[in-house]
N, CA, C and O atoms as a CHARMM CRD file, in Angstrom:
* protein
*
  308
    1    1 MET  N    -24.36800  13.91600 -18.04700 PROA 1      0.00000
    2    1 MET  CA   -23.28100  13.16900 -17.44600 PROA 1      0.00000
    3    1 MET  C    -22.14300  13.05700 -18.45100 PROA 1      0.00000
    4    1 MET  O    -22.37100  12.68600 -19.60200 PROA 1      0.00000
    5    2 ASN  N    -20.94000  13.36500 -18.03900 PROA 2      0.00000
    6    2 ASN  CA   -19.77300  13.34600 -18.90900 PROA 2      0.00000
    7    2 ASN  C    -18.99400  12.05600 -18.68400 PROA 2      0.00000
    8    2 ASN  O    -18.10400  12.00200 -17.83500 PROA 2      0.00000
    9    3 ARG  N    -19.33000  11.01800 -19.44900 PROA 3      0.00000
   10    3 ARG  CA   -18.68800   9.71700 -19.25400 PROA 3      0.00000
   11    3 ARG  C    -17.58900   9.51200 -20.28000 PROA 3      0.00000
   12    3 ARG  O    -17.84200   9.49500 -21.48400 PROA 3      0.00000
   13    4 ARG  N    -16.38200   9.36000 -19.79500 PROA 4      0.00000
   14    4 ARG  CA   -15.24000   9.04400 -20.64400 PROA 4      0.00000
   15    4 ARG  C    -14.44000   7.94800 -19.97000 PROA 4      0.00000
   16    4 ARG  O    -14.08800   8.05200 -18.79500 PROA 4      0.00000
   17    5 GLY  N    -14.15700   6.89600 -20.72200 PROA 5      0.00000
   18    5 GLY  CA   -13.35800   5.81800 -20.16700 PROA 5      0.00000
   19    5 GLY  C    -14.20100   4.76500 -19.48500 PROA 5      0.00000
   20    5 GLY  O    -15.42900   4.84900 -19.46800 PROA 5      0.00000
   21    6 PRO  N    -13.53500   3.77400 -18.92400 PROA 6      0.00000
   22    6 PRO  CA   -14.23700   2.66500 -18.29900 PROA 6      0.00000
   23    6 PRO  C    -14.91500   3.07200 -16.98900 PROA 6      0.00000
   24    6 PRO  O    -14.49300   4.01600 -16.32000 PROA 6      0.00000
   25    7 ASN  N    -15.96600   2.34500 -16.64400 PROA 7      0.00000
   26    7 ASN  CA   -16.62500   2.57600 -15.36400 PROA 7      0.00000
   27    7 ASN  C    -15.98800   1.63400 -14.35000 PROA 7      0.00000
   28    7 ASN  O    -16.31400   0.44900 -14.29200 PROA 7      0.00000
   29    8 HSD  N    -15.07900   2.18000 -13.55700 PROA 8      0.00000
   30    8 HSD  CA   -14.33700   1.36600 -12.59000 PROA 8      0.00000
   31    8 HSD  C    -15.25200   0.76100 -11.53500 PROA 8      0.00000
   32    8 HSD  O    -15.01500  -0.35600 -11.07600 PROA 8      0.00000
   33    9 TYR  N    -16.28200   1.48000 -11.15100 PROA 9      0.00000
   34    9 TYR  CA   -17.20700   0.94800 -10.14500 PROA 9      0.00000
   35    9 TYR  C    -17.93600  -0.28500 -10.68700 PROA 9      0.00000
   36    9 TYR  O    -18.01000  -1.31000 -10.01000 PROA 9      0.00000
   37   10 ALA  N    -18.47200  -0.18800 -11.90200 PROA 10     0.00000
   38   10 ALA  CA   -19.19200  -1.31400 -12.50000 PROA 10     0.00000
   39   10 ALA  C    -18.24300  -2.49400 -12.71700 PROA 10     0.00000
   40   10 ALA  O    -18.61500  -3.64100 -12.46800 PROA 10     0.00000
   41   11 LEU  N    -17.03300  -2.22300 -13.17600 PROA 11     0.00000
   42   11 LEU  CA   -16.04400  -3.26900 -13.40300 PROA 11     0.00000
   43   11 LEU  C    -15.80200  -4.08200 -12.13600 PROA 11     0.00000
   44   11 LEU  O    -15.65700  -5.30400 -12.18200 PROA 11     0.00000
   45   12 MET  N    -15.76000  -3.38200 -11.00400 PROA 12     0.00000
   46   12 MET  CA   -15.48900  -4.05800  -9.74500 PROA 12     0.00000
   47   12 MET  C    -16.76200  -4.47000  -8.99500 PROA 12     0.00000
   48   12 MET  O    -16.68700  -5.03600  -7.90500 PROA 12     0.00000
   49   13 GLY  N    -17.91900  -4.18600  -9.57700 PROA 13     0.00000
   50   13 GLY  CA   -19.17000  -4.56100  -8.92800 PROA 13     0.00000
   51   13 GLY  C    -19.46200  -3.73000  -7.69400 PROA 13     0.00000
   52   13 GLY  O    -20.02600  -4.23000  -6.72000 PROA 13     0.00000
   53   14 LEU  N    -19.08100  -2.46800  -7.73600 PROA 14     0.00000
   54   14 LEU  CA   -19.24400  -1.56500  -6.59100 PROA 14     0.00000
   55   14 LEU  C    -20.16800  -0.40300  -6.93100 PROA 14     0.00000
   56   14 LEU  O    -20.37000  -0.06900  -8.09900 PROA 14     0.00000
   57   15 LYS  N    -20.71900   0.20100  -5.89800 PROA 15     0.00000
   58   15 LYS  CA   -21.48700   1.43500  -6.05900 PROA 15     0.00000
   59   15 LYS  C    -20.52900   2.60600  -5.85400 PROA 15     0.00000
   60   15 LYS  O    -19.51400   2.45500  -5.17400 PROA 15     0.00000
   61   16 PRO  N    -20.83500   3.77000  -6.43000 PROA 16     0.00000
   62   16 PRO  CA   -19.95400   4.92700  -6.24800 PROA 16     0.00000
   63   16 PRO  C    -19.76300   5.34000  -4.78200 PROA 16     0.00000
   64   16 PRO  O    -18.79400   6.02600  -4.45600 PROA 16     0.00000
   65   17 GLN  N    -20.66000   4.93400  -3.91700 PROA 17     0.00000
   66   17 GLN  CA   -20.54900   5.27500  -2.50100 PROA 17     0.00000
   67   17 GLN  C    -19.71100   4.26100  -1.71900 PROA 17     0.00000
   68   17 GLN  O    -19.62400   4.35500  -0.49500 PROA 17     0.00000
   69   18 ALA  N    -19.10300   3.30900  -2.39500 PROA 18     0.00000
   70   18 ALA  CA   -18.33700   2.25200  -1.73000 PROA 18     0.00000
   71   18 ALA  C    -17.24400   2.83400  -0.84300 PROA 18     0.00000
   72   18 ALA  O    -16.58500   3.81300  -1.19400 PROA 18     0.00000
   73   19 SER  N    -17.07200   2.20900   0.30900 PROA 19     0.00000
   74   19 SER  CA   -16.02700   2.63900   1.24500 PROA 19     0.00000
   75   19 SER  C    -14.67000   2.12700   0.78000 PROA 19     0.00000
   76   19 SER  O    -14.58300   1.25600  -0.08600 PROA 19     0.00000
   77   20 GLU  N    -13.61800   2.67800   1.36600 PROA 20     0.00000
   78   20 GLU  CA   -12.26800   2.22100   1.04500 PROA 20     0.00000
   79   20 GLU  C    -12.12800   0.73300   1.35600 PROA 20     0.00000
   80   20 GLU  O    -11.49000  -0.00200   0.60200 PROA 20     0.00000
   81   21 LYS  N    -12.71500   0.29400   2.44800 PROA 21     0.00000
   82   21 LYS  CA   -12.65200  -1.11000   2.84300 PROA 21     0.00000
   83   21 LYS  C    -13.35000  -1.99600   1.81100 PROA 21     0.00000
   84   21 LYS  O    -12.82900  -3.05000   1.44700 PROA 21     0.00000
   85   22 GLU  N    -14.51800  -1.57700   1.34200 PROA 22     0.00000
   86   22 GLU  CA   -15.24500  -2.34800   0.32500 PROA 22     0.00000
   87   22 GLU  C    -14.44600  -2.45100  -0.97000 PROA 22     0.00000
   88   22 GLU  O    -14.40800  -3.50500  -1.60600 PROA 22     0.00000
   89   23 ILE  N    -13.81100  -1.34800  -1.35100 PROA 23     0.00000
   90   23 ILE  CA   -13.00300  -1.33000  -2.57000 PROA 23     0.00000
   91   23 ILE  C    -11.83700  -2.30600  -2.43500 PROA 23     0.00000
   92   23 ILE  O    -11.55700  -3.08500  -3.34600 PROA 23     0.00000
   93   24 LYS  N    -11.17500  -2.25500  -1.30700 PROA 24     0.00000
   94   24 LYS  CA   -10.03000  -3.13200  -1.07800 PROA 24     0.00000
   95   24 LYS  C    -10.44700  -4.60200  -1.07200 PROA 24     0.00000
   96   24 LYS  O     -9.78200  -5.43400  -1.69000 PROA 24     0.00000
   97   25 LEU  N    -11.52600  -4.92600  -0.38800 PROA 25     0.00000
   98   25 LEU  CA   -11.99800  -6.31200  -0.32600 PROA 25     0.00000
   99   25 LEU  C    -12.36700  -6.84300  -1.71100 PROA 25     0.00000
  100   25 LEU  O    -12.02600  -7.97200  -2.06200 PROA 25     0.00000
  101   26 GLU  N    -13.05700  -6.02700  -2.48400 PROA 26     0.00000
  102   26 GLU  CA   -13.45700  -6.44900  -3.82900 PROA 26     0.00000
  103   26 GLU  C    -12.24100  -6.59600  -4.73700 PROA 26     0.00000
  104   26 GLU  O    -12.18400  -7.50600  -5.56400 PROA 26     0.00000
  105   27 TYR  N    -11.28000  -5.71100  -4.58300 PROA 27     0.00000
  106   27 TYR  CA   -10.05800  -5.81300  -5.37200 PROA 27     0.00000
  107   27 TYR  C     -9.35900  -7.14400  -5.11600 PROA 27     0.00000
  108   27 TYR  O     -8.98700  -7.84300  -6.05800 PROA 27     0.00000
  109   28 PHE  N     -9.18100  -7.49500  -3.84400 PROA 28     0.00000
  110   28 PHE  CA    -8.48800  -8.74100  -3.52400 PROA 28     0.00000
  111   28 PHE  C     -9.25900  -9.95500  -4.03600 PROA 28     0.00000
  112   28 PHE  O     -8.66000 -10.92800  -4.49400 PROA 28     0.00000
  113   29 LYS  N    -10.57300  -9.89800  -3.95800 PROA 29     0.00000
  114   29 LYS  CA   -11.40900 -10.98800  -4.46900 PROA 29     0.00000
  115   29 LYS  C    -11.21800 -11.15300  -5.98800 PROA 29     0.00000
  116   29 LYS  O    -11.01600 -12.26300  -6.48000 PROA 29     0.00000
  117   30 LEU  N    -11.28400 -10.03700  -6.71200 PROA 30     0.00000
  118   30 LEU  CA   -11.14800 -10.08200  -8.16800 PROA 30     0.00000
  119   30 LEU  C     -9.71600 -10.40300  -8.60000 PROA 30     0.00000
  120   30 LEU  O     -9.50900 -11.13100  -9.57000 PROA 30     0.00000
  121   31 ALA  N     -8.74000  -9.86700  -7.88900 PROA 31     0.00000
  122   31 ALA  CA    -7.34100 -10.13300  -8.22500 PROA 31     0.00000
  123   31 ALA  C     -7.04200 -11.62300  -8.07700 PROA 31     0.00000
  124   31 ALA  O     -6.32900 -12.20600  -8.89500 PROA 31     0.00000
  125   32 LYS  N     -7.58500 -12.22400  -7.04300 PROA 32     0.00000
  126   32 LYS  CA    -7.38000 -13.65600  -6.83700 PROA 32     0.00000
  127   32 LYS  C     -8.02600 -14.46500  -7.96900 PROA 32     0.00000
  128   32 LYS  O     -7.47400 -15.47000  -8.41400 PROA 32     0.00000
  129   33 LYS  N     -9.18500 -14.02300  -8.42200 PROA 33     0.00000
  130   33 LYS  CA    -9.90900 -14.72000  -9.47700 PROA 33     0.00000
  131   33 LYS  C     -9.21100 -14.60600 -10.83800 PROA 33     0.00000
  132   33 LYS  O     -9.16400 -15.57800 -11.59300 PROA 33     0.00000
  133   34 TYR  N     -8.67200 -13.42900 -11.15100 PROA 34     0.00000
  134   34 TYR  CA    -8.14100 -13.16700 -12.48700 PROA 34     0.00000
  135   34 TYR  C     -6.61700 -13.13200 -12.59600 PROA 34     0.00000
  136   34 TYR  O     -6.09000 -12.94600 -13.69300 PROA 34     0.00000
  137   35 HSD  N     -5.90500 -13.30300 -11.49500 PROA 35     0.00000
  138   35 HSD  CA    -4.44700 -13.21400 -11.53400 PROA 35     0.00000
  139   35 HSD  C     -3.87800 -14.23600 -12.51700 PROA 35     0.00000
  140   35 HSD  O     -4.28200 -15.39800 -12.50600 PROA 35     0.00000
  141   36 PRO  N     -2.94200 -13.80800 -13.36700 PROA 36     0.00000
  142   36 PRO  CA    -2.37300 -14.70500 -14.38100 PROA 36     0.00000
  143   36 PRO  C     -1.73100 -15.97500 -13.81400 PROA 36     0.00000
  144   36 PRO  O     -1.68200 -16.99600 -14.50000 PROA 36     0.00000
  145   37 ASP  N     -1.24400 -15.92700 -12.58700 PROA 37     0.00000
  146   37 ASP  CA    -0.65400 -17.12000 -11.97800 PROA 37     0.00000
  147   37 ASP  C     -1.71700 -18.14900 -11.59700 PROA 37     0.00000
  148   37 ASP  O     -1.41400 -19.33100 -11.43600 PROA 37     0.00000
  149   38 ILE  N     -2.94800 -17.70000 -11.45500 PROA 38     0.00000
  150   38 ILE  CA    -4.05200 -18.58200 -11.05800 PROA 38     0.00000
  151   38 ILE  C     -4.93100 -18.93900 -12.24700 PROA 38     0.00000
  152   38 ILE  O     -5.37200 -20.07900 -12.38700 PROA 38     0.00000
  153   39 ASN  N     -5.18000 -17.95600 -13.09900 PROA 39     0.00000
  154   39 ASN  CA    -6.05900 -18.13900 -14.24700 PROA 39     0.00000
  155   39 ASN  C     -5.26300 -17.84300 -15.52200 PROA 39     0.00000
  156   39 ASN  O     -5.01500 -16.67800 -15.83300 PROA 39     0.00000
  157   40 PRO  N     -4.86000 -18.87900 -16.26000 PROA 40     0.00000
  158   40 PRO  CA    -3.97400 -18.68300 -17.41600 PROA 40     0.00000
  159   40 PRO  C     -4.64800 -18.14800 -18.68200 PROA 40     0.00000
  160   40 PRO  O     -3.95700 -17.86800 -19.66100 PROA 40     0.00000
  161   41 GLU  N     -5.95300 -18.00000 -18.69000 PROA 41     0.00000
  162   41 GLU  CA    -6.63700 -17.52600 -19.89700 PROA 41     0.00000
  163   41 GLU  C     -6.25100 -16.07600 -20.21000 PROA 41     0.00000
  164   41 GLU  O     -6.08700 -15.25800 -19.30500 PROA 41     0.00000
  165   42 GLU  N     -6.11000 -15.77400 -21.49100 PROA 42     0.00000
  166   42 GLU  CA    -5.74400 -14.41800 -21.92000 PROA 42     0.00000
  167   42 GLU  C     -6.79800 -13.40500 -21.48500 PROA 42     0.00000
  168   42 GLU  O     -6.45500 -12.28600 -21.10200 PROA 42     0.00000
  169   43 SER  N     -8.06500 -13.77900 -21.53800 PROA 43     0.00000
  170   43 SER  CA    -9.12800 -12.86000 -21.11400 PROA 43     0.00000
  171   43 SER  C     -9.00500 -12.52300 -19.62600 PROA 43     0.00000
  172   43 SER  O     -9.34300 -11.41800 -19.20200 PROA 43     0.00000
  173   44 ALA  N     -8.52100 -13.47800 -18.84700 PROA 44     0.00000
  174   44 ALA  CA    -8.32800 -13.23600 -17.41400 PROA 44     0.00000
  175   44 ALA  C     -7.20300 -12.23100 -17.19000 PROA 44     0.00000
  176   44 ALA  O     -7.29300 -11.37400 -16.31000 PROA 44     0.00000
  177   45 ARG  N     -6.15200 -12.33900 -17.98300 PROA 45     0.00000
  178   45 ARG  CA    -5.03500 -11.38700 -17.86000 PROA 45     0.00000
  179   45 ARG  C     -5.52100  -9.96200 -18.13100 PROA 45     0.00000
  180   45 ARG  O     -5.17700  -9.02900 -17.40500 PROA 45     0.00000
  181   46 GLN  N     -6.32000  -9.81000 -19.17800 PROA 46     0.00000
  182   46 GLN  CA    -6.84800  -8.49200 -19.51200 PROA 46     0.00000
  183   46 GLN  C     -7.75400  -7.97600 -18.40000 PROA 46     0.00000
  184   46 GLN  O     -7.67400  -6.80700 -18.02500 PROA 46     0.00000
  185   47 LYS  N     -8.60300  -8.83100 -17.88000 PROA 47     0.00000
  186   47 LYS  CA    -9.51000  -8.44600 -16.79700 PROA 47     0.00000
  187   47 LYS  C     -8.70400  -8.05200 -15.55900 PROA 47     0.00000
  188   47 LYS  O     -9.03900  -7.08400 -14.87500 PROA 47     0.00000
  189   48 PHE  N     -7.64100  -8.80600 -15.27600 PROA 48     0.00000
  190   48 PHE  CA    -6.78800  -8.50000 -14.12800 PROA 48     0.00000
  191   48 PHE  C     -6.18000  -7.11000 -14.27600 PROA 48     0.00000
  192   48 PHE  O     -6.13800  -6.34800 -13.31000 PROA 48     0.00000
  193   49 GLU  N     -5.70900  -6.77400 -15.47100 PROA 49     0.00000
  194   49 GLU  CA    -5.13400  -5.44800 -15.70600 PROA 49     0.00000
  195   49 GLU  C     -6.18000  -4.35000 -15.52800 PROA 49     0.00000
  196   49 GLU  O     -5.87800  -3.28400 -14.99200 PROA 49     0.00000
  197   50 GLU  N     -7.40400  -4.60700 -15.97600 PROA 50     0.00000
  198   50 GLU  CA    -8.49500  -3.63500 -15.80800 PROA 50     0.00000
  199   50 GLU  C     -8.82100  -3.44500 -14.32400 PROA 50     0.00000
  200   50 GLU  O     -9.04100  -2.32300 -13.86700 PROA 50     0.00000
  201   51 VAL  N     -8.84700  -4.53100 -13.59500 PROA 51     0.00000
  202   51 VAL  CA    -9.13400  -4.46600 -12.15500 PROA 51     0.00000
  203   51 VAL  C     -8.02200  -3.70800 -11.43300 PROA 51     0.00000
  204   51 VAL  O     -8.29100  -2.90300 -10.54200 PROA 51     0.00000
  205   52 GLN  N     -6.77000  -3.96800 -11.82100 PROA 52     0.00000
  206   52 GLN  CA    -5.64300  -3.24400 -11.21200 PROA 52     0.00000
  207   52 GLN  C     -5.77000  -1.74100 -11.43000 PROA 52     0.00000
  208   52 GLN  O     -5.57300  -0.95800 -10.50100 PROA 52     0.00000
  209   53 LYS  N     -6.09700  -1.34000 -12.64700 PROA 53     0.00000
  210   53 LYS  CA    -6.24600   0.08400 -12.96400 PROA 53     0.00000
  211   53 LYS  C     -7.39700   0.69100 -12.17100 PROA 53     0.00000
  212   53 LYS  O     -7.27500   1.79100 -11.63100 PROA 53     0.00000
  213   54 ALA  N     -8.51200  -0.02800 -12.10200 PROA 54     0.00000
  214   54 ALA  CA    -9.66200   0.46100 -11.34700 PROA 54     0.00000
  215   54 ALA  C     -9.29100   0.64900  -9.87400 PROA 54     0.00000
  216   54 ALA  O     -9.64500   1.65700  -9.26300 PROA 54     0.00000
  217   55 TYR  N     -8.58600  -0.31500  -9.31800 PROA 55     0.00000
  218   55 TYR  CA    -8.18900  -0.21500  -7.91200 PROA 55     0.00000
  219   55 TYR  C     -7.21300   0.93600  -7.69800 PROA 55     0.00000
  220   55 TYR  O     -7.29900   1.65500  -6.70300 PROA 55     0.00000
  221   56 GLU  N     -6.29900   1.10400  -8.62400 PROA 56     0.00000
  222   56 GLU  CA    -5.33600   2.20800  -8.53200 PROA 56     0.00000
  223   56 GLU  C     -6.06400   3.54800  -8.42000 PROA 56     0.00000
  224   56 GLU  O     -5.69300   4.39800  -7.60900 PROA 56     0.00000
  225   57 VAL  N     -7.09100   3.72700  -9.23000 PROA 57     0.00000
  226   57 VAL  CA    -7.84400   4.98000  -9.23600 PROA 57     0.00000
  227   57 VAL  C     -8.72600   5.09600  -7.99100 PROA 57     0.00000
  228   57 VAL  O     -8.71100   6.12500  -7.31600 PROA 57     0.00000
  229   58 LEU  N     -9.48200   4.06100  -7.68900 PROA 58     0.00000
  230   58 LEU  CA   -10.47200   4.15200  -6.61100 PROA 58     0.00000
  231   58 LEU  C     -9.86200   4.11300  -5.21400 PROA 58     0.00000
  232   58 LEU  O    -10.49500   4.55500  -4.25500 PROA 58     0.00000
  233   59 SER  N     -8.65000   3.59400  -5.08500 PROA 59     0.00000
  234   59 SER  CA    -8.03300   3.51300  -3.75700 PROA 59     0.00000
  235   59 SER  C     -7.24800   4.77700  -3.39500 PROA 59     0.00000
  236   59 SER  O     -6.80700   4.92800  -2.25600 PROA 59     0.00000
  237   60 ASP  N     -7.07400   5.67300  -4.35100 PROA 60     0.00000
  238   60 ASP  CA    -6.36400   6.93000  -4.11100 PROA 60     0.00000
  239   60 ASP  C     -7.39500   8.05100  -4.05000 PROA 60     0.00000
  240   60 ASP  O     -8.07700   8.31100  -5.04200 PROA 60     0.00000
  241   61 ALA  N     -7.51900   8.71600  -2.90900 PROA 61     0.00000
  242   61 ALA  CA    -8.57600   9.70400  -2.69200 PROA 61     0.00000
  243   61 ALA  C     -8.59300  10.79900  -3.76400 PROA 61     0.00000
  244   61 ALA  O     -9.65500  11.15000  -4.27700 PROA 61     0.00000
  245   62 LYS  N     -7.42900  11.33000  -4.09600 PROA 62     0.00000
  246   62 LYS  CA    -7.37500  12.40700  -5.08900 PROA 62     0.00000
  247   62 LYS  C     -7.76100  11.89700  -6.48000 PROA 62     0.00000
  248   62 LYS  O     -8.54400  12.53300  -7.18600 PROA 62     0.00000
  249   63 MET  N     -7.20500  10.74300  -6.86700 PROA 63     0.00000
  250   63 MET  CA    -7.53500  10.17500  -8.17700 PROA 63     0.00000
  251   63 MET  C     -9.02500   9.80600  -8.24700 PROA 63     0.00000
  252   63 MET  O     -9.66500   9.97600  -9.28500 PROA 63     0.00000
  253   64 ARG  N     -9.56300   9.30400  -7.14200 PROA 64     0.00000
  254   64 ARG  CA   -10.97300   8.92700  -7.12400 PROA 64     0.00000
  255   64 ARG  C    -11.86700  10.15000  -7.28200 PROA 64     0.00000
  256   64 ARG  O    -12.85500  10.10800  -8.01500 PROA 64     0.00000
  257   65 GLU  N    -11.53000  11.22400  -6.60600 PROA 65     0.00000
  258   65 GLU  CA   -12.31700  12.45300  -6.72000 PROA 65     0.00000
  259   65 GLU  C    -12.30000  12.97400  -8.16400 PROA 65     0.00000
  260   65 GLU  O    -13.34000  13.35400  -8.70300 PROA 65     0.00000
  261   66 GLU  N    -11.12100  12.98800  -8.78200 PROA 66     0.00000
  262   66 GLU  CA   -11.01200  13.43100 -10.17300 PROA 66     0.00000
  263   66 GLU  C    -11.81000  12.51500 -11.09800 PROA 66     0.00000
  264   66 GLU  O    -12.49100  12.98300 -12.01100 PROA 66     0.00000
  265   67 TYR  N    -11.72100  11.21700 -10.85800 PROA 67     0.00000
  266   67 TYR  CA   -12.45500  10.24100 -11.66500 PROA 67     0.00000
  267   67 TYR  C    -13.96400  10.44200 -11.51500 PROA 67     0.00000
  268   67 TYR  O    -14.69600  10.45200 -12.50500 PROA 67     0.00000
  269   68 ASP  N    -14.42100  10.60200 -10.27900 PROA 68     0.00000
  270   68 ASP  CA   -15.84900  10.80600 -10.03400 PROA 68     0.00000
  271   68 ASP  C    -16.35000  12.05900 -10.74100 PROA 68     0.00000
  272   68 ASP  O    -17.44000  12.06000 -11.31200 PROA 68     0.00000
  273   69 ASN  N    -15.56100  13.11600 -10.70400 PROA 69     0.00000
  274   69 ASN  CA   -15.94300  14.34800 -11.39700 PROA 69     0.00000
  275   69 ASN  C    -15.99000  14.12800 -12.90600 PROA 69     0.00000
  276   69 ASN  O    -16.90500  14.60100 -13.58000 PROA 69     0.00000
  277   70 GLN  N    -15.00300  13.41100 -13.43000 PROA 70     0.00000
  278   70 GLN  CA   -14.96700  13.11800 -14.86500 PROA 70     0.00000
  279   70 GLN  C    -16.17600  12.29100 -15.29500 PROA 70     0.00000
  280   70 GLN  O    -16.70700  12.47700 -16.39000 PROA 70     0.00000
  281   71 MET  N    -16.60300  11.38100 -14.42800 PROA 71     0.00000
  282   71 MET  CA   -17.73300  10.51400 -14.74200 PROA 71     0.00000
  283   71 MET  C    -19.08100  11.17900 -14.42900 PROA 71     0.00000
  284   71 MET  O    -20.13500  10.59100 -14.67100 PROA 71     0.00000
  285   72 GLY  N    -19.04300  12.38400 -13.89900 PROA 72     0.00000
  286   72 GLY  CA   -20.27300  13.08700 -13.59600 PROA 72     0.00000
  287   72 GLY  C    -20.91600  12.62800 -12.30000 PROA 72     0.00000
  288   72 GLY  O    -22.11800  12.80700 -12.10100 PROA 72     0.00000
  289   73 LEU  N    -20.12600  12.04100 -11.42300 PROA 73     0.00000
  290   73 LEU  CA   -20.64200  11.51900 -10.15000 PROA 73     0.00000
  291   73 LEU  C    -20.46800  12.51800  -9.01400 PROA 73     0.00000
  292   73 LEU  O    -21.03400  12.33300  -7.93700 PROA 73     0.00000
  293   74 GLY  N    -19.70600  13.55600  -9.23600 PROA 74     0.00000
  294   74 GLY  CA   -19.42100  14.49100  -8.15100 PROA 74     0.00000
  295   74 GLY  C    -18.59300  13.80300  -7.10100 PROA 74     0.00000
  296   74 GLY  O    -17.90700  12.82500  -7.39900 PROA 74     0.00000
  297   75 SER  N    -18.64000  14.28800  -5.87900 PROA 75     0.00000
  298   75 SER  CA   -17.89600  13.67800  -4.78600 PROA 75     0.00000
  299   75 SER  C    -18.73900  12.57700  -4.16600 PROA 75     0.00000
  300   75 SER  O    -19.68000  12.84400  -3.41900 PROA 75     0.00000
  301   76 ALA  N    -18.38600  11.32300  -4.48800 PROA 76     0.00000
  302   76 ALA  CA   -19.17800  10.18500  -4.02000 PROA 76     0.00000
  303   76 ALA  C    -18.71100   9.68400  -2.65800 PROA 76     0.00000
  304   76 ALA  O    -19.43500   8.95100  -1.98400 PROA 76     0.00000
  305   77 GLY  N    -17.52200  10.07100  -2.25600 PROA 77     0.00000
  306   77 GLY  CA   -16.97700   9.53100  -1.01600 PROA 77     0.00000
  307   77 GLY  C    -17.41600  10.23300   0.13500 PROA 77     0.00000
  308   77 GLY  O    -17.03400   9.88600   1.25300 PROA 77     0.00000
């Protein structure tokens, strides 16, 4: 397995087979929890940025496919 970079699925508490709907729901849940306007802690800001990046990758079909290949997951969708 060729693992480089963060595991976006683990960060968001998702399985690689997660549907677009599951990804979106989890993103909104985590964004609400860690958003700097709601949670002023510096660690929350960092977590929010990580969640944003994970969502950016996993919500875009082409980026997700490339990410899955990079992580050695093949086509999980």
